[in-house]
C-alpha positions in Angstrom: -0.4 0.1 -0.1 1.0 3.3 -1.1 -0.1 7.1 0.1 -0.1 9.2 -2.9 2.2 12.2 -3.2 -1.0 14.3 -2.7 -2.5 12.2 0.8 0.6 13.1 2.1 1.2 17.0 1.7 -2.1 17.0 2.2 -2.5 15.4 5.2 1.0 17.1 6.9 0.4 20.9 5.9 -3.8 19.9 7.5 -0.7 18.6 10.4 1.0 22.1 11.2 -2.2 24.4 10.3 -1.2 25.5 7.1 -4.5 24.3 5.5 -7.4 21.7 6.4 -8.2 18.7 5.2 -11.5 18.0 3.8 -12.4 14.1 3.2 -14.4 13.1 0.6 -18.0 12.0 1.3 -16.4 8.8 -0.8 -13.3 6.9 -1.5 -13.8 5.8 -4.8 -12.0 2.2 -5.8 -11.1 1.8 -8.7 -8.3 -0.5 -10.7 -5.3 -0.5 -12.7 -2.8 -3.0 -14.9 0.3 -1.0 -14.2 2.0 -0.1 -10.8 0.7 3.6 -9.8 3.9 5.7 -8.7 3.1 7.6 -6.0 3.2 11.2 -7.7 0.1 9.6 -9.0 1.7 8.6 -12.5 1.7 5.0 -14.7 -2.4 3.9 -13.5 -3.7 2.5 -16.8 -7.3 2.2 -15.2 -9.7 0.2 -17.6 -12.1 1.9 -20.3 -15.3 0.8 -21.5 -16.8 -2.7 -21.6 -19.0 -1.5 -18.3 -16.0 -0.7 -16.0 -16.5 2.2 -13.1 -15.0 3.2 -9.5 -17.2 2.2 -7.4 -18.0 4.9 -4.5 -17.2 3.3 -0.9 -18.5 5.8 2.3 -16.4 6.6 5.4 -19.2 4.4 7.1 -17.8 1.4 4.9 -14.4 1.4 6.3 -13.6 0.2 9.9 -11.7 2.5 11.9 -8.1 2.5 12.4 -6.6 0.5 14.2 -2.5 1.0 14.5 -2.6 3.2 11.3 -4.2 1.6 9.0 -8.2 0.9 7.9 -9.7 -2.2 6.5 -13.2 -2.7 4.2 -16.2 -3.3 6.4 -17.6 -4.8 3.2 -16.9 -6.1 0.1 -16.4 -4.1 -2.2 -18.2 -4.7 -5.6 -17.5 -3.6 -9.2 -19.7 -3.8 -12.0 -20.1 -7.2 -14.4 -17.4 -6.9 -17.1 -19.2 -6.3 -20.6 -15.7 -7.3 -21.9 -11.5 -7.7 -21.2 -10.0 -4.7 -18.8 -7.5 -6.6 -19.0 -5.0 -7.8 -15.6 -6.1 -5.6 -12.2 -2.3 -5.6 -10.9 -3.7 -2.5 -8.5 -6.5 -1.0 -6.7 -6.4 2.8 -6.3 -8.0 5.0 -4.5 -9.5 8.1 -5.8 -12.0 11.3 -4.1 -14.0 11.5 -7.3 -16.0 8.7 -9.6 -13.4 10.0 -12.5 -10.6 12.3 -12.5 -9.9 13.6 -9.1 -7.0 13.1 -7.1 -5.0 10.1 -6.7 -5.9 9.1 -2.9 -3.2 5.9 -2.1 -3.4 2.0 -3.9 -2.7 -1.2 -2.7 -1.5 -5.0 -5.1 -3.3 -7.1 -5.6 -1.7 -10.7 -5.3 -1.3 -12.7 -8.5 -3.0 -9.8 -10.1 -6.5 -10.7 -11.7 -7.4 -10.9 -14.9 -10.8 -9.6 -15.7 -12.6 -11.2 -19.0 -16.1 -10.6 -20.3 -18.7 -11.7 -17.5 -16.4 -11.4 -14.2 -17.9 -9.5 -11.3 -14.3 -7.9 -9.6 -15.0 -8.6 -5.7 -12.9 -7.4 -3.0 -13.3 -9.5 0.2 -14.0 -7.7 3.1 -10.6 -7.1 4.9 -8.6 -7.0 1.6 -8.3 -3.2 0.9 -6.3 -0.9 3.7 -4.8 2.2 3.8 -2.0 3.1 6.7 0.0 5.4 7.8 3.5 5.1 8.8 
């Protein structure tokens, strides 16, 4: 799991009183077929074939413990109507499209997504942490 440079800077600026940070109403979870950089580069989300980021409200996350929070509800993507490629990472955003990249986490072994596959991220499998 890697936080984005955007998120790290926003939180540090808030902690020192430079600015405020307003958490998004939902975190939008997406998929990437490439490994994102902390600066938000190298993110390759599927396009078309029924792909869409999934809104995950704060109520669907466990409270942080030891600096880490995990999803308390399964995150279910729309059923693919065609190939999305092999998803290697989940990526979190503050918007349903475009927006600010927040963090990413690798999918162990990746997941090939073809027509009629529904990607489900099980409870506790998406995590975000601070160190």
